[in-house]
C-alpha positions as CSV (number, residue, x, y, z in Angstrom):
1,M,0.0,0.0,0.0
2,P,1.2,3.5,-0.8
3,V,2.3,5.5,2.3
4,R,0.3,8.7,2.8
5,A,2.0,11.8,3.9
6,P,1.1,12.6,7.5
7,K,-1.5,15.3,8.0
8,L,-0.7,18.4,9.9
9,T,-2.6,18.3,13.1
10,G,-2.8,20.4,16.3
11,F,-2.9,23.8,14.5
12,D,-6.1,25.7,14.9
13,W,-6.0,29.0,13.0
14,R,-9.1,30.3,14.9
15,G,-6.9,30.7,18.0
16,Y,-4.9,33.3,16.1
17,I,-7.8,35.2,14.6
18,V,-7.0,38.4,16.5
19,Y,-3.4,38.5,15.1
20,L,-4.7,37.9,11.6
21,F,-7.3,40.6,11.9
22,F,-4.8,43.0,13.4
23,T,-2.4,42.4,10.5
24,A,-5.2,42.8,8.0
25,V,-6.4,46.1,9.6
26,L,-2.8,47.5,9.6
27,I,-2.3,46.6,5.9
28,F,-5.6,48.1,4.9
29,F,-5.0,51.4,6.7
30,A,-1.4,51.5,5.5
31,A,-2.6,51.1,1.9
32,T,-5.5,53.6,2.1
33,I,-4.3,56.3,4.5
34,G,-0.6,55.7,4.7
35,D,0.0,59.0,2.9
36,K,-1.9,60.8,5.7
37,G,0.5,59.8,8.4
38,F,-1.1,56.6,9.7
39,L,2.2,54.8,9.9
40,S,4.2,57.8,11.3
41,V,5.8,57.3,14.7
42,P,3.8,60.1,16.3
43,N,0.5,58.5,15.1
44,L,1.6,55.0,16.3
45,F,2.4,56.5,19.7
46,N,-1.0,58.2,19.6
47,I,-2.6,54.8,19.1
48,A,-0.6,53.4,22.0
49,R,-1.5,56.3,24.3
50,N,-5.2,56.1,23.6
51,T,-5.2,52.3,24.0
52,A,-3.3,52.2,27.3
53,M,-6.3,52.6,29.6
54,I,-8.3,49.8,27.7
55,A,-5.2,47.6,27.8
56,V,-4.7,48.0,31.6
57,I,-8.3,47.3,32.4
58,A,-8.5,44.4,29.8
59,V,-5.5,42.7,31.5
60,A,-7.4,42.5,34.8
61,M,-10.6,41.7,33.0
62,T,-8.9,38.6,31.5
63,F,-8.5,37.2,35.0
64,V,-12.1,38.0,35.9
65,I,-13.5,36.4,32.7
66,S,-11.1,33.5,32.9
67,A,-12.5,32.8,36.4
68,G,-16.0,32.7,34.9
69,E,-17.2,36.1,36.0
70,L,-17.7,39.6,34.6
71,D,-17.0,43.2,35.8
72,L,-19.0,46.0,34.3
73,S,-18.1,48.6,37.0
74,V,-14.5,49.3,35.8
75,G,-15.4,52.4,33.8
76,S,-17.1,54.2,36.6
77,T,-14.5,53.0,39.1
78,A,-11.8,54.5,36.9
79,A,-13.6,57.9,37.1
80,L,-14.0,57.6,40.8
81,S,-10.3,56.9,41.3
82,A,-9.4,59.8,39.1
83,L,-11.6,62.2,41.1
84,V,-10.3,60.9,44.4
85,A,-6.7,61.3,43.4
86,A,-7.3,64.8,42.0
87,L,-9.3,65.9,45.1
88,V,-6.6,64.6,47.5
89,M,-3.8,66.3,45.6
90,Q,-5.9,69.5,45.4
91,A,-6.3,69.4,49.1
92,G,-2.5,69.6,49.4
93,F,-1.7,66.0,50.5
94,G,0.6,65.4,47.6
95,M,1.0,62.9,44.7
96,V,1.8,59.8,46.8
97,A,-1.3,60.3,48.9
98,G,-3.4,60.9,45.9
99,V,-2.2,57.7,44.1
100,A,-2.7,55.7,47.3
101,A,-6.3,57.1,47.8
102,A,-7.1,56.3,44.2
103,L,-5.9,52.7,44.5
104,G,-7.8,52.4,47.8
105,A,-11.0,53.5,46.1
106,G,-10.5,51.0,43.3
107,L,-9.8,48.1,45.7
108,L,-12.8,49.0,47.8
109,V,-15.1,48.7,44.8
110,G,-13.5,45.5,43.8
111,L,-13.8,44.1,47.4
112,V,-17.5,45.0,47.5
113,N,-18.1,43.4,44.1
114,G,-16.2,40.3,45.1
115,L,-18.0,39.9,48.4
116,F,-21.4,40.2,46.9
117,V,-20.5,37.7,44.2
118,T,-18.8,35.1,46.4
119,G,-20.6,35.7,49.7
120,L,-24.2,36.1,48.5
121,A,-23.9,34.1,45.3
122,I,-25.3,36.9,43.2
123,P,-24.4,36.8,39.5
124,S,-21.5,39.1,38.8
125,F,-23.3,40.6,35.8
126,L,-26.0,41.9,38.1
127,V,-23.7,43.0,40.9
128,T,-21.3,44.9,38.8
129,L,-24.1,46.4,36.6
130,G,-25.6,47.9,39.8
131,M,-22.2,49.0,41.1
132,M,-21.5,50.7,37.7
133,Q,-24.6,52.8,38.1
134,F,-24.0,53.5,41.8
135,V,-20.4,54.6,41.4
136,R,-21.2,56.7,38.3
137,G,-23.8,58.5,40.3
138,L,-21.2,58.9,43.1
139,D,-18.8,60.3,40.5
140,M,-21.3,63.0,39.5
141,R,-22.1,63.8,43.1
142,L,-18.5,64.2,44.3
143,T,-17.9,67.4,42.3
144,Y,-21.3,68.0,40.8
145,T,-19.9,67.1,37.4
146,N,-17.2,69.8,37.6
147,P,-13.7,68.9,36.4
148,V,-10.9,68.8,38.9
149,P,-7.6,70.2,37.5
150,V,-4.3,68.6,38.4
151,A,-1.3,70.9,38.4
152,D,1.3,68.4,39.7
153,N,3.6,68.1,36.7
154,T,5.4,65.1,38.2
155,F,2.1,63.2,38.4
156,N,1.1,64.3,34.9
157,G,4.5,63.2,33.6
158,I,4.5,59.8,35.2
159,F,0.9,58.9,34.5
160,G,0.1,60.6,31.2
161,K,2.2,63.1,29.3
162,G,5.7,62.0,30.1
163,Y,8.3,60.1,28.0
164,L,11.1,57.7,29.0
165,F,13.9,57.3,26.5
166,G,11.4,58.6,23.8
167,V,8.7,56.1,24.8
168,P,5.4,57.5,26.1
169,S,4.7,56.8,29.7
170,L,1.2,55.5,28.9
171,L,2.7,52.9,26.6
172,I,5.1,51.8,29.3
173,W,2.3,51.4,31.8
174,S,0.3,49.2,29.4
175,V,3.4,47.1,28.5
176,V,4.2,46.6,32.2
177,A,0.6,45.6,33.0
178,V,0.6,43.1,30.1
179,A,4.0,41.6,31.1
180,L,3.0,41.2,34.7
181,G,-0.4,39.8,33.8
182,H,1.1,37.3,31.3
183,V,3.6,36.0,33.9
184,V,1.0,35.7,36.6
185,L,-1.7,34.0,34.5
186,R,0.6,31.6,32.8
187,Y,3.4,30.8,35.2
188,T,2.1,31.1,38.8
189,P,-0.2,29.0,41.0
190,F,-2.7,31.8,41.2
191,G,-3.0,31.9,37.4
192,R,-3.6,28.1,37.3
193,Q,-6.2,28.5,40.0
194,V,-8.0,31.2,38.0
195,L,-8.2,29.0,34.9
196,A,-9.2,26.0,36.9
197,T,-12.0,27.9,38.7
198,G,-13.4,29.2,35.4
199,G,-13.0,25.8,33.7
200,N,-14.9,23.7,36.2
201,R,-15.7,25.3,39.6
202,V,-16.7,22.0,41.2
203,A,-13.6,20.1,40.0
204,A,-11.5,23.0,41.2
205,A,-13.0,23.0,44.6
206,Y,-12.5,19.2,44.9
207,S,-8.9,19.6,44.0
208,G,-8.4,22.0,46.9
209,I,-8.7,25.4,45.2
210,R,-10.6,27.9,47.3
211,V,-12.7,29.2,44.4
212,N,-14.4,32.0,46.2
213,R,-11.1,33.4,47.4
214,T,-9.7,33.2,43.9
215,K,-12.7,35.0,42.4
216,L,-12.4,37.7,45.2
217,Y,-8.8,38.3,44.3
218,C,-9.8,38.7,40.6
219,F,-12.3,41.4,41.5
220,L,-9.7,43.1,43.7
221,L,-7.3,43.0,40.7
222,S,-10.0,44.5,38.5
223,G,-10.6,47.3,40.9
224,A,-6.9,48.1,41.2
225,A,-6.5,48.1,37.4
226,A,-9.5,50.4,37.0
227,A,-7.9,52.8,39.5
228,L,-4.7,52.8,37.6
229,A,-6.6,53.5,34.4
230,G,-8.2,56.5,36.2
231,L,-4.8,57.8,37.1
232,L,-3.7,57.4,33.5
233,F,-6.8,59.3,32.3
234,T,-6.0,62.1,34.7
235,G,-2.4,62.3,33.9
236,M,-3.1,62.4,30.1
237,M,-5.6,65.2,30.5
238,S,-4.2,66.9,33.6
239,T,-7.8,66.9,34.8
240,A,-10.1,64.5,36.5
241,R,-13.7,64.2,35.2
242,Y,-16.8,62.3,36.3
243,N,-17.3,60.8,32.8
244,Y,-13.9,59.1,32.4
245,G,-14.2,55.5,31.4
246,T,-17.7,55.7,29.9
247,G,-18.0,52.6,27.7
248,I,-14.5,51.4,28.4
249,E,-15.8,48.2,30.2
250,L,-17.3,47.1,26.8
251,A,-14.1,47.9,24.9
252,A,-12.1,45.9,27.5
253,I,-14.5,42.9,27.3
254,A,-14.3,43.1,23.5
255,A,-10.5,43.1,23.7
256,V,-10.4,40.1,26.0
257,I,-12.8,38.1,23.8
258,L,-11.1,39.1,20.6
259,G,-7.8,38.0,22.1
260,G,-9.0,34.4,22.6
261,T,-10.2,34.3,26.2
262,S,-13.3,32.2,26.6
263,L,-16.3,34.2,27.8
264,F,-17.3,31.1,29.7
265,G,-14.1,30.9,31.6
266,G,-11.3,28.4,31.8
267,R,-9.1,29.8,29.0
268,G,-7.3,33.1,28.9
269,T,-4.4,34.8,27.2
270,I,-2.9,38.2,28.2
271,I,-0.9,38.7,25.0
272,G,-4.0,38.1,22.9
273,T,-5.9,40.6,25.0
274,F,-3.2,43.2,24.4
275,V,-3.4,42.7,20.7
276,G,-7.2,42.9,20.9
277,A,-6.9,46.2,22.6
278,L,-4.5,47.4,20.0
279,L,-6.9,46.2,17.3
280,I,-9.7,48.3,18.7
281,G,-7.4,51.4,19.1
282,T,-6.1,51.0,15.6
283,I,-9.5,50.7,14.1
284,N,-10.7,53.8,15.9
285,N,-7.6,55.8,14.9
286,G,-7.7,54.7,11.3
287,L,-11.4,55.6,10.9
288,I,-10.9,59.0,12.4
289,I,-8.0,59.7,9.9
290,M,-10.3,58.5,7.1
291,G,-12.7,61.3,8.1
292,L,-15.7,59.1,9.1
293,D,-18.1,60.6,11.5
294,V,-18.9,59.0,14.9
295,S,-21.9,57.0,13.7
296,E,-19.9,55.5,10.8
297,Q,-16.9,54.8,13.1
298,N,-19.2,52.9,15.4
299,M,-20.8,50.8,12.7
300,V,-17.5,49.9,11.0
301,A,-15.7,49.1,14.3
302,G,-18.7,47.0,15.5
303,A,-18.8,45.1,12.3
304,I,-15.1,44.3,12.4
305,I,-15.4,43.1,16.0
306,I,-18.4,40.9,15.2
307,L,-16.5,39.3,12.3
308,A,-13.4,38.7,14.4
309,V,-15.5,37.0,17.2
310,A,-17.5,35.0,14.6
311,F,-14.4,33.6,13.1
312,G,-12.6,33.2,16.4
313,K,-12.1,30.1,18.4
314,R,-15.2,29.1,20.3
315,P,-15.6,26.5,23.2
316,A,-16.6,23.0,22.2
317,R,-20.2,22.1,22.7
């Protein structure tokens, strides 16, 4: 009998859909608006700066979704942390106190979310949806929707407008968040516990994993990441506003799912999440340069995301 050549097995292109779409989007914009400065270094840095907040939140969201939960409160929490930091610094307590207060506010929101989800067994979608509304109202109440300027140049340089060896500080923050998230999720016991909890909660509990504690830690991480995003918003604009982070929770979730993390838990990838965030930022930037209005930008960006998810890897049924 003739010997057949062995078939290539084990390669699933659907797992790399976000990289394929990102490459395709780059090529498309380079070909159509390359002469308008799309591939210029300043514009690429602009994409990185505008994507930083989504990337930071999406890294933590990867842990939450991988554990089988969801956090819709990150956008309003980012605004709350931004306002708290600005108010503390405006009161004369300095940058360190402002940053600590912002992180404390984010951790507090994450703690409340985690306790309601794990302690009272309320679905995270409902808990964080209610928290999103509550915190957004609190954001408006804190300053009666008035912006709070931040005059601390050191703060603004570190968290927004500064450069280190020619690289924007916002890009550095997002890369550091991605690197730490990748190492923790892939190479630490906590990362394995997160994936096991999202994959099969009962089996994880029988194997000795404290699933409720793991989920609580994920919500704390999400709150801290939202607080950092709020600091980055404030540093970039030199001002804190109540409406920072509006809609960013949906962008972060989209980046996570685009990157290959299962919405049902048990599978996650930080690198894919980062590329998903860059894909969203690149699409928005390219459509703006093309001159599309907001409604057209939303339609095109939404269609691309739907296509990417439709062609992406889905859990086995």
